[in-house]
N, C-alpha and C positions, 0 to 999 in steps of 0.2 A: 908931330904932326898927326892930324886926325886921320881916321880910316877913310872918309869920302874923298879927302884930298890925296891920300895915298892912292885911291883906286883911279882917281882922275889922272893922276901922274902915269899910272900904268897903261891907261888907255891912250894918252898922248904918244906913247911909242909908236902907236900904228900909224901915227901921221908923219913919221919921218921917214921920208922915202917911198918908192913906188912898191917894194916888196912887202913891206909891213901893210901899207893900204890894201893891196891885193890879198893879203893874208885875211885882213879884217873882213872884206867883201867876200871871201870864201867861207868865213865863219858865219856871215850872215845868210848866205845862199845855200851852205851844206844842209839844213833841216829840209829846205825845198826837195833837195834829191830824195831823201827818205820820205817825207810826208807828201808833197804834191805830186811827185812823179809815181809814186806806189799808188796812190788812190786814183789818179788820172789813167793809169793803165788798165784798171778794171772797175772804172767809176761806174759803168752800167752795162755789164756783159749780158744780162738776159735781155736787154733792149736790142742788141745786135746779133741775136741768135739766127737771124734770116740770112746771115753772111756764112753759116756753117753748113757745108756740102753733105747733103744726106741722100742716099739712095733710096728710091721708092719702087718697089716690084709690085705689079698687080697681075697676079696669075688667075684671078677669079673667073670662073667660067659662067657665073650667073646661075639662077635656078628660078623655078616657079611656084608661087604660093598663092592659094585661092584663086587661081587662073590669071593672076598678073605676073609679070616679068619682074624678077628681083636681081637687082645688079649692085650689091652692096659695095663691092669693090670699086667700081666705077664711081660710087656716090662718094664713097671716102676718099679716093683720089682726088677729085674735083674738090671737095672741102679742103684737103690738105694743100693742094696747089694755090688755092686762093687765099689761104692762110700766109701768115708771115712767120710762121713758127721756125722753119729751117729754109735753107736753099735746097728745094727738092730736085732731084734729078732721075727722071723716070727711066729705068734701065731694066735689063733682062737679070735672072737669078743669077747667072755665072758672072755678069759684069758687076753686080752688087756684092758678091762674094770677093771677087778680086780687088774691088775697089776699098772694101773695109780692110782686107789684108794689108795692102800696100799703103794706105793712108790717104787714097784719093777721096775717099768718104769716111766720115767720121764714125757713122753707123748706117744701118739700113733697116727698112720696114718692108716686110713682105705680106701681102694677102694672098693666102694659098688658093689653089684651085677651088677647093670646096667651101670657100668662105661664105658665099651666099647660101650654098645648100645647107650649111649647118645653121645659119639664122633662120631660114625657112622650115627647118625642122621642128621649131617650136609649135608649129600648128599641126604636127603629125603625132604617129604615136611612139616614135623614139627621138625625142628632142636631144640636141647636141649644142655645144657651146661652139661659137666662131672663134678661132685662134688667130690673132695677129702675131707674126714672128718678128722680133727685133734681134739684130745682130749688132754687137758692139764689139769694140777692140781697145781695151784699156791701154795697150801699147801705144795708141795714137794720141789719146788724151783721157785720163780718168775722169776729169770732171764733167767733160762732155757726156760720158756715160752715165753719170749721176743725173745730170741735167735731162738726158734722154728718158730716163726712167720716170721722172716726174712728168715730163711733157706726154710721153706715151701712155701713161696712166690716164691722162686727162683724155687723150685720144680714144683709148679703150672705153672709158667712161661715156664719152659721146656717142661712139659706136653702140655700145650696150643699150644706151637710153633710147636710141632711134629705133633698135630692135625691139625692145620693150615697149615703146609706144605702139608699134605695128601689131604686137602680140596682144597687147591690153585692149587695144581697140577692138580686136576680134572677140575678146573676152566679154567687153561690155555690150557688144552687139549680141553676143550669145546670150547674156543677161537678159537683153530685150526679148530674144526670141523665147527664152526660158519663161519669163514673165507672161508673155501672151499664151504659150502653151499651158501654162499653170493655170491661167485664168479660164481658158477652155475647160481644163480638166476639173477646176473647182465648179464650172457651171455644169459639166457632166455630172459630178459628184452630187449635186443639187437634184438634178434629173434622176440619178440613181436613188438618192435619199427618198424622193417622192415614190419611185417605182417599188422600192423596197417596202415603204410604208403600205402600199396597196397590197404587195405580196405578203406582208404580215397579217393584213386583214383577212386576205384570202386563206391563209394558213389557220387562222383562228376559225374561220368558217369551216374549213375542211376538217379540223379536229373536232369541232361541234358535230359535223355530219358523220363523221366516223363513229363518234360516240353512240349516235343514234343507230347508225349501221352495225355497230357491235351488239347494242341490245336487240335489234332485229335478227342479227345473225345468231345470237345465243337463242332467241326464241325459235328461230327456224331449225337450228341444231336440235333443239329439245323436241320440238314438234316432230321433226323427221326421224328422231330416235323412236319417239311413240309410234309414229306411222310405221316405222320398220318393224317393230315389235308387233302391232296390230297386223301389218301385212305378213308376217312370219304365222301369226295365228290364222289369218285369212288363207295363207298358203296350205297349212296343216288342214284346216277346215275344208277348203275345197278339193284337196287331195283326197280326203276321207269321203266327202259328197262324191267325188268322182269315182271312188272306188265303189261306194254304195250304189251309184246310179249304174255303174258298169255291171255289178252284182244283179241289180234290179233287172238290167236290160237283158243280161244273160238268163236270168231265170224266166222273165216274161217271155223272152224269145222262146226259151225252152218249152214254157207252158204253152205259148201260142201255138207252137208247132203241134203240140199235142192236143190241146183243146179246140184249136181252130177247125179241124176237120169235124170234131164232135159237135160244135156249135152249128156248123153248116148243115150237118145231118139230122139234128135234134131240135131244131129251132122251134117247131110246133110243140114238142114234148116240154121243152123248157118253158114255153108260154103257158102251156097248160099247168105246169107244175107251179109257176109262179102265181097263177090265178088261184090255185088251189091253197097255196100258202097265204095269198091275201085273204081268201075267204075264211081260212082256219084262223088266221089272226083276228078276224072280225068275230068269228064265232067266240074265241077265247075272251076277247074283249067283252062280248055280251055276257058270257058265263061268269066272268069276274064281277060284273055288276050285279048278277043274281047272287053270287057268293057273298058280295059284300052286304046284300039286303038279308040274307039267311044265317050268316055267320053268328051274329050276336044271339039269336034264339037257340042255335045248335049249341053254343057254348054254354047258356044257362041250363039248357036240357042235360047237357054232359055233366055239369057240376051237380044237378039235381040227382041224377042216376047215381053218381059217385058219392054223394051224401048219403043217399038211400042204402046203397050198399054197405057203407061204413058203419051206418046205425045197424043194419041186420047183422053185420059181422060182430059188432060189438055185443049185440043182445044175444046172439046165438053163441058166440064162442067165448066170450069173457065169463059167462056163467054157463058153462058147458052144457048144452042141451043137445048139441048134434055131436056125432062122432068126430074124431081128430081128423079124419079123411075128408069129411065134409067141410069141417072148418078150414082145413087148408085149401080146398077148392074155392071156398068162399072168400078167402083171403086173397087168393089170386084174382078172383073177380072183382073184388074190392080195389085191389091194386091196378087192374085193368082199367077200371073205371076212372080211377084217379089219373091214370095216364092219358085217358081219352080227354078227361076233363082239361089236363094241361095242355094237350094238342088243340083242343077246342079254344083255349085261351090264345095260343099262338096264332092260330088261323084268325081268331077275332081281332088280335093285335095287329096281324098282317092286314086284314081287310080294313081296319080301322086307319090304316096308313099313317101311323103316328110317326114314322121316319121318312115317309114319302116314297116308300119303295114301290107301292102299287101305283102311284102316280107316274113313276119313272116306268114301270112296267108297262103301263097303258100307254105312255108315249112312245117307249120303244116298239110296242105292239103297232102302234098307229104308224110309226115310221117304217116298220116292216111291212105293214100292210100296204102303204103307199109305195114304197119300193118295189114291193113284189108286184103290185099292180103296174108300176112303171117297167119292170123287167118284162112283165107279160106284153106290155105294149111294145117293149124294144127287142123282144125276143126273135121276131123276123130279122131284125138288124143287128144282132148281137155279133155276128162274124165280121160285119163291116166295122162295128165299133171296135172289136178287138183289134183288127188291122190298124185302125187310126191310133188306137191306144199304144200299140206296139211302136208305131212309127214315131209317135210323140215321145214315147220312153226312150227311144234310140236317139231322137234329137235332143232330149233332156241330157242322155248320157253323153253324147258328142258336146253339147254346150257345156256340161260339167267339166269335161276333159280340157275343153279350151280355156274355162274359168280357172281350172287348177293350173294350167301352163301359165296363164296371164298372171295368176297370183304368185306363181314362182318368179316370173320375171319382174313383176312389181316389187316383190321382196328383194330380189337381187338389186334392181335399180334403186330401190329405197335405202338398201344397206349401203350401195355405193354414194347415193346422194346424202346419206346420213354422215358417212366419212368425209365427203367433200365439204358437208356444212359444218363438220367440226373444224376442217382445215380452214374453210373460209372465216370461221370464228376467231380461229388463232391468228389467220393472217390479218384480219381486220383489227385484231388486238394489237398485233404488231404495228399495222399501219396507224391505229391511233397512238401507240406509244411514239412512233416515228413523228406524226403528225404533232404531238406534244413537243417532241424534241425539235422539230422544225418551228414551230411556234416561238420556242425559246431562241433557237438560233436565229430566226428572223428577227426577233426583238433585239438581241444582241448585233445582228448584222444592221438593223435600222440605226441602233445606237452608233455602232461603228461608222457606218456610212455618214451620219450626221457629223461625228467628229472628223471624218476624212475631209467632208465638205468645209467644215469651219477651219480645218487645218490647211486645206489648199487655199482658201481665201486668205488666211493669215499668211501663209507662206507667199502667195501673189503679192500681198501688200508689201512684204519684206524683201521680195526679189527687186532690184532696181530696175527702172525702165527708162534710160536715159535718151534724151535726144542728142543730136549730133553737137550741140554746143556744150551741154554737159558733158557728153562723152569725151569730147576732146580736152576739156578741163581736168577731168578726172584722169584721163590718160597721161596728161603732162605731170600731174601731180605723182601718180603711181610709178611711171616710168623712172622717175628721179626723186623718190619720195623724201630723201634726207638731203637737204641743201646745206652747205657748210656757210653759216653766215659769220663771216670773219670781221672783227672789230678790232682794228689797230687802235688803240688809245693813243699812241704817239707813233704814228707810222713814218718811217724812214722812206723818203722818196725814191731812193735808189741803193744800189749796193755798196757805192762809195761812201755815202753818207753814213751807212751802218758800220762800216769799218773805221771812218775818221776818228772815233775815240781810241782806237787802238794805234793807228800809225801816227798820230799828232804827239803822243807823248814819247813815242819811239824817237821820232825826229827831235825833240827837244833834248832827250837823253843824250843822243849823238852829238848834238850840238854842243852841250855842256861838256861832253867827253873830250871833243876836238879842241874846244876853247882852252881846256887846261893842258892841252898840248902846246899851246903857244903863249899861256899865261902862267906863271908860276902859282901853286897854290898858296903859297906863302910869300908875301911881299919881301924881297932881300933886303929894301931899304930898312924896313921896319925891323927886321931880323938883326941887320947890323947896328942899328940904333938903339937896339935894346928896349923895343917897345913891348908893351903888355901883349900877353898871348892872345886877348880878345881882339885888339887892335890889328895885330898880325892876322888873325883869322877873317876878320871883316875886310881888311885891306886886300886881302886874296880872293874873297867872295864876291864883293861888290861889282868888279869890273866884269865878271862873268855873268852876273845877274843883269847888268845892263846890256851886254851883248845879247844874253837870252830873251830879254824884252824886246831887242830890235828884231832878233830871230822870230819871236812869236808874232809880232806885227807883220813881217815880211811875209811868214808861211800863211796866217790867217787871211791877209789881203789876197794872196794868190789863190787859196782855196775858195774863197768867197766870190771874188769878181773874176777870176780866170776861168776856174774850173766849174763853180756853180754851188758850192757848199751852202745850204741855207740853215741857219741856226735859230731856234726858237728864242733862246736868250743869248744874242751875240755878245753883248757888253759883258754879261756874266762870265760867257765862256772865255773871252780875251783876258778878263780880270783873274779869273781862276788860272788860266795858263800862266799868267805871271807869277802866281804862287807856285805853280808846278816847276817852272824853270829855275826859281829861286830855291825849292827843295832840292831838285836834281843837282844843281850847281853845288849846294852845300855837301850832298853825299859825295859827288865826284871829287869834290875838293878834299874832302877828309880822307878818302881812299888814296889819292895822289899824296896828300901830305904825310899820311902814316906809313905807307908802304913804298913810297917812291916810285921807282920804275915798275916794280910788280904791281903797284896800284892800278896802273893803266890796264893790265890784264883782268885784275879784279873788277874794274868797271865794266869791261866787256862782258866778263863772265855773269856779273849781276844783272846786266842788260838781258843776257839769254835767260837767266832764271826768271826775271820778271815777265818777259814776253811769253814764256811757255806757262807761267801760273796765273796770268792776270785774267784768264777767260776772254780775251779780246776776240776771238774767232769762234770757237764752240765753248758752251757753257762749261766752267771750270770742273763741275762734277762729272763730265765725260772724260776727264783726264786721269792719269794713274794716281795713286794716293799720295805719291811724293809730291807732286804739283798742288793737290788739294791742301796738303799740309804747310806748303810754303805761301799759298794764296793770302791768307789774312796778315802775313807778316811783311809783305813787300809793298812800297808806296803805290806802284804803278796800278796794282789791283783797285784801289780806291780811286785812282786818277781815272781809269777806264770807266768805272761805274758812274762817276760824277759827271764825266764829259757826255756820256749817253742822256742823262738827264738834262743837261744844258743844251744839247744840240737838238735832240728830238722832242724834248719836253718830259713832263713827269714830275713828282714831288721832288722837293729840294733836300729832303733829309740825308739822302746819300751825299750831296753836294756839301752840306755843312760837316758831315762826319769826316769827308775827305780832307776838308780844310783844316780840321783839328788834327788829323793824322798827319798832314803834310807840314803843319806848323811843329808838331813834335817832332818829326823827322829832321826838319830844318834846324831846329834848336838844338837837338841831340847832336847832328852832324857837326854843327859850328862850334859845340862845346868840345867834341872829340878832336876837332881840328885846332882849337885852343890848346888843348892838352898836347897836341903834336907839336904845336909852334914851341910851347914852353920846353920840349924836349929838345927841339932844334937849335934852341940857344946855347945847348951844351954840347961841344964838340966831343966826338968820340972817334976811336980807330975805325969804325965802320963807316962814319960819314967821311973820313978822309980817304978810305980806300974801299969803296962799295963794291959787293960782289957783282952787281949787274947795273949797266948803265943804258938807257934808252935814249 
């Protein structure tokens, strides 16, 4: 008998009586208990978070920022109450603590009393972060605590973003204020640059003027030094003059005291004497004229007499005629005549006025004659003239003293002036150096002010000046600068859809496991008839595959139409699950055929290993190394990956890979079952008396 017919005969057994039919129905429904009920129980837990009671505590006292009232706690409370995140219960701090402890609330969210103040501090000198306080109790539910951390992270982000918007808006307003102030500063720098340019020109003029002043001060200093030297000479000379006039005055006064009475008593005598002198001078001048006329003749006569005596001397004495005594006398006479002749020559030379002496003598005699006549005329008034002369000499002496004192004062003043002029020259020199430095500094200052003006204009152009529209746009961006752009290439619409690839193969494995509790892994008729091992294996495998196909259809129908599972590739998913149930049936069949009653325990153990290493919930990389090592060697690992692609979409390479793996596992399991069937055809003592019967 062929294997399909044997399989059909095996299935007909379930039509004989109510209990077999009930068992068959149970086999068909059992996967629903694992698959449909599990998925239905947490099909969309995140969509029902509004049913979770959570305590909300608002202790915020509010604050003031920039003259405005800030109530961040009230705003956040209102936003949370309007949201459907949780079932919020506004309670006190004590009630929240007690409720989280006894399980009335799964968790609590508290806004502390200084919540608004801390947020408002961002505009002050000591900014602080606001702190939301979350209290959880994993004894109530661990998953809720995990969910709350994600939700409250978003709440914190929203609160931080709102606070950042307010802070950044103030910053952008400050930018506008800074921009305006910088523009004013730049305009002021332009005015400063113009003023410094004029100041630079003035400093250049000052330097030029100080150069001229230094030259003048040098000349002034040199001139005052010379004047000081001259004033010293003047002081010395005036002192000597004053001393001389004092001496003169003393003598004149002394003489006047002596001569004055004489002049008063002898005025007539002095007049007569003066006239006598004048007349005598006139007579001498007349005699001089006579002398001039007679002197040449007298000189010639004296020379003639001298020559005559010399001739007589020579005649008488060289040829001695006379006695020696006579000759001696004659010689003396000749010598005397020679002297007379010489005197006559001198007189002649004098009267000849070859040197102008007689003319001067005549002039002096004329002057004497004139003055003597004037004295004779003034003789009656000499006493009065003497008094006047004495008075004038005294005034001269007094004036000379004043001149000497003034000269000393002038000398002292000029000495001081000369020192001051030197100090002035030195000071003007320093001023000139300073003016030169000032000119250089003003040049640098002018250059620096130009750079300052340019820098301020450049800075003003770079400082943003936003209007309200642009300020709001930038505040929005900077308050939340990084947006998470999530792109789900093949998004699972809910939690249940994401877990379906994990629970569906679990259900089919359980279905195959229970099926082989009711159906023998190896057909007894085939064993008794001595059929081939392959026929025996197929005869025991095909009925369970048929039941598995019905289980798959029932399970997927309920998941799709009752629970709402949406599959991208529905036909492919169902067809693939047919291959899965065939593979699982072959593996379960082999374990039961090979190990008998112990095989049922191994089936359950293998299910546990597959569930823990398939990566159906968390990525297998997060599991311990033992499960990572098992992962590539168990069929459910490939089934889960393939179902994800078939249900939510994606490339089909993992599907084809899984099909190859499942076919290999199926063929291998059937081959091993055939080997077990061949062994079962040989009776042994263990088969007659098994150690364990289930």
